[in-house]
N, C-alpha and C positions, 0 to 999 in steps of 0.2 A: 566770240561771245562777248557781250558787253557787261561790264561790272554793274552791279545794282546796289544803290544806297537805300537804306530802309530806316525809318524811325517808327518805334512803337511807343505808345503812351498808355501807361497802366495806372489807373487811379484807385488807391486803396480807400476803404471806408475810414473815416476819422477814428483813431484809436486802434487801427489794425495795421498800421504801417510796418511794425516789426515783423509781423507774420508774412506780409507780402514781400518785404525786403528779403527775408530769409529764403522764400520760395524762388525769387528771382536770382538771388546770388547763387543758388544751386544750379541754375540754368546756365550761368555764364561759362563756367569751365567746360561743361559738356558741349555747349554750342561752339566754343572756340576750337574744339577738336573735330568738328564736322568737316567733311570734304566740301570745299567751296566757300567756307567761312574765311573771309580775309580779315575781318575785325568785328568785335562784338563787345560793346561797353555798356555798362549800366550806370545811369545817373539818377539823381533826385533833384527836383526843382528846389532852389534855395529858398524861395518864398512860399512854397506849398509842399510841406513834407509828405503829403499823401500822393504826390504825383511823381511817378517813376518813368524814366524814358530810356529805351535802349536805342543806341546808335550803332547801326550795323552796316557792313559792306560784304556783299556776296559776289561770287564769280559770275552768277547769272540767275535769272528767274527760276530755273529748275532747282538750283541749290536752295533758294528760299522756300520753294514748295516742299522739298524734301525735309527741310528744317521744321516746317509747320506740321509735318506728319510724324515727327520724331517722338520717341518715348519720353524724352526729358521735357518736351513741351507739354505733353499730356500730363505728366506728373506735376509740373509747375502750375498748370491751370487747375488741376484738381486740388492742390494745396492752397493756392491763392484764391480760387474762385469765390468761395463764400465770403471772402474778406474784401472783395472789390466793390467799388461804388458804381462802376460802369464796365461793360465788356472792354477788353483791350482794343485800342484803335491802332491799326497797322498801316503805315503809309510808305509804300514803295515810292521813291523819288526820281524825278527826271530834272535835267537842267532846264531852267526857265528861259 
């Protein structure tokens, strides 16, 4: 099975960064414990504090699919959803 790199971009509404950050931080520890999660890091854009990015590596596509159906993803989306400017954009990556 081939490893899969993924980037997710989550944009908070202006003034709602702390709420979104808190929801996403709760997601990190739970995600790192998932089978197939090789790494999962949360970052924020240095020049746009409303833009959060997760940098992820999974053992394969099925692990990412299971992650997307996990209870902690549902909880994070419920907590952050009303505070987002846009729906999260999730980008599985391939070598160019």
